[in-house]
C-alpha positions as CSV (number, residue, x, y, z in Angstrom):
1,M,-137.8,135.5,23.5
2,L,-135.1,137.4,25.2
3,R,-136.4,139.1,28.3
4,I,-135.0,140.3,31.6
5,S,-136.6,139.0,34.8
6,K,-139.1,140.9,36.8
7,L,-136.5,141.2,39.6
8,T,-134.1,142.9,37.2
9,D,-136.8,145.3,36.1
10,Y,-137.5,146.0,39.8
11,A,-133.8,146.5,40.4
12,T,-133.6,149.2,37.7
13,L,-136.7,150.9,39.1
14,I,-135.3,150.8,42.7
15,L,-131.9,152.1,41.6
16,A,-133.8,155.0,39.9
17,H,-135.2,156.0,43.2
18,L,-132.0,156.0,45.1
19,P,-129.9,159.2,45.6
20,E,-126.3,159.3,44.5
21,A,-123.7,158.9,47.2
22,G,-123.4,162.1,49.2
23,S,-126.9,163.2,48.4
24,G,-128.6,161.5,51.4
25,K,-130.1,158.1,51.8
26,R,-133.4,156.4,51.5
27,T,-134.8,153.6,53.6
28,A,-136.1,150.4,52.0
29,T,-139.6,151.5,53.1
30,E,-139.3,154.8,51.3
31,V,-138.0,153.2,48.1
32,A,-140.8,150.7,48.2
33,A,-143.4,153.5,48.4
34,L,-141.7,155.5,45.7
35,A,-141.2,152.6,43.3
36,R,-144.6,151.0,44.2
37,V,-143.0,147.6,44.8
38,A,-143.7,145.4,47.8
39,P,-141.3,146.0,50.7
40,P,-140.1,142.4,50.9
41,T,-139.2,142.5,47.2
42,V,-137.4,145.8,47.6
43,S,-135.4,144.4,50.5
44,K,-134.4,141.3,48.5
45,V,-133.3,143.4,45.5
46,L,-131.4,145.9,47.6
47,K,-129.4,143.0,49.2
48,E,-128.5,141.8,45.7
49,L,-127.5,145.3,44.6
50,H,-125.5,145.8,47.7
51,R,-123.7,142.4,47.3
52,A,-122.8,143.5,43.7
53,G,-121.5,146.9,44.9
54,L,-124.1,149.0,43.2
55,V,-125.5,150.4,46.4
56,T,-124.2,151.2,49.8
57,S,-126.1,150.8,53.0
58,S,-125.9,152.0,56.6
59,R,-127.8,151.0,59.6
60,G,-129.3,153.2,62.3
61,V,-131.5,156.2,62.7
62,H,-130.0,158.0,59.8
63,G,-129.4,154.8,57.8
64,G,-130.6,153.8,54.4
65,Y,-129.4,153.1,50.9
66,C,-127.8,155.2,48.2
67,L,-126.0,154.5,44.9
68,A,-122.4,153.4,45.4
69,R,-121.4,155.4,42.3
70,A,-122.8,157.9,39.9
71,A,-125.8,156.9,37.8
72,N,-123.8,157.5,34.6
73,T,-121.3,154.8,35.6
74,I,-123.8,152.1,36.5
75,T,-124.7,150.2,33.3
76,A,-127.6,147.9,32.3
77,A,-125.0,145.1,32.2
78,D,-124.1,145.8,35.8
79,I,-127.7,145.6,36.9
80,I,-128.4,142.4,35.0
81,D,-125.2,140.8,36.4
82,A,-126.2,141.8,39.9
83,V,-129.6,140.1,39.7
84,E,-129.4,137.4,37.1
85,G,-125.7,136.8,36.6
86,P,-123.7,137.4,33.4
87,V,-125.6,137.6,30.1
88,A,-125.3,134.4,28.1
89,L,-127.8,133.4,25.5
90,T,-126.7,129.8,25.4
91,E,-124.8,127.4,27.7
92,C,-121.7,127.6,25.6
93,A,-121.7,131.4,25.8
94,S,-121.5,131.4,29.6
95,S,-118.2,131.6,31.4
96,H,-118.6,128.2,32.9
97,H,-120.2,126.3,30.1
98,Q,-120.6,122.6,30.1
99,C,-122.1,121.5,26.8
100,D,-121.7,117.9,25.8
101,L,-121.9,118.9,22.1
102,E,-119.1,121.5,22.2
103,S,-116.6,119.4,20.3
104,S,-118.9,118.8,17.3
105,C,-121.0,122.0,17.5
106,R,-121.0,124.3,14.4
107,V,-123.1,127.2,15.9
108,G,-121.6,127.8,19.3
109,A,-119.0,130.3,18.2
110,S,-121.8,132.3,16.5
111,W,-123.9,132.3,19.6
112,Q,-121.0,133.4,21.6
113,R,-120.5,136.3,19.2
114,V,-124.1,137.3,19.6
115,S,-123.9,137.2,23.4
116,L,-120.8,139.4,23.4
117,A,-122.5,141.9,21.1
118,I,-125.6,142.1,23.3
119,R,-123.4,142.5,26.4
120,A,-121.5,145.3,24.7
121,V,-124.7,147.2,24.1
122,L,-125.9,146.6,27.6
123,A,-122.5,147.9,28.9
124,E,-123.1,151.2,26.9
125,V,-126.5,152.0,28.4
126,T,-126.2,153.7,31.8
127,L,-128.7,153.9,34.7
128,H,-128.8,157.7,34.0
129,Q,-129.9,156.9,30.4
130,L,-132.4,154.3,31.5
131,T,-134.0,156.9,33.8
132,G,-134.5,159.5,31.2
133,G,-131.1,161.0,30.8
134,Q,-129.5,161.7,27.5
135,P,-129.1,158.5,25.3
136,S,-125.8,157.6,23.9
137,A,-125.1,159.1,20.5
138,Q,-125.1,155.8,18.6
139,P,-125.6,152.2,19.6
140,S,-122.6,149.8,19.1
141,S,-121.9,149.1,15.5
142,A,-121.6,145.4,16.4
143,V,-125.4,145.2,16.4
144,T,-126.3,148.1,14.1
145,S,-127.4,147.8,10.5
146,R,-126.1,150.0,7.7
147,D,-128.8,152.6,8.3
148,G,-127.9,153.0,12.0
149,I,-131.0,151.2,13.4
150,P,-130.1,148.6,16.0
151,V,-130.9,145.2,14.6
152,F,-132.8,144.0,17.7
153,W,-135.1,147.1,17.4
154,R,-136.1,146.1,13.8
155,A,-138.2,143.2,15.0
156,R,-140.4,145.5,17.1
157,V,-141.0,148.1,14.4
């Protein structure tokens, strides 16, 4: 089963409660209360998001966190990369793969293609869309069937 981690889920929720740059700041305590996530977890996730350049932070009386850029420019791929690292379904699909079977493998290239297609879709979905903004007009054709329904949604229907 493909599933994002709980921390990535929290990261998306936390980002959804942060104002965009120039719109003020929220403290980690405020975000924890709004997101209903434990303060230590919020602090941990905010550090990861800051390290990845998705949020900015400032200290002091008027300090806090805000999005480093507009919500419509932060993608699901950016969020996953910040918390979990780059999307790779198999070892050979990662950027630093070390598979002993690579020289004789007949399926590695296909799994790499699947990983790239999933990453492309994740790069099309923005934080704005994840938080209820307008969805993109059509998912990437790389993972869409002839009738326009994303292949990975079919299994759920």
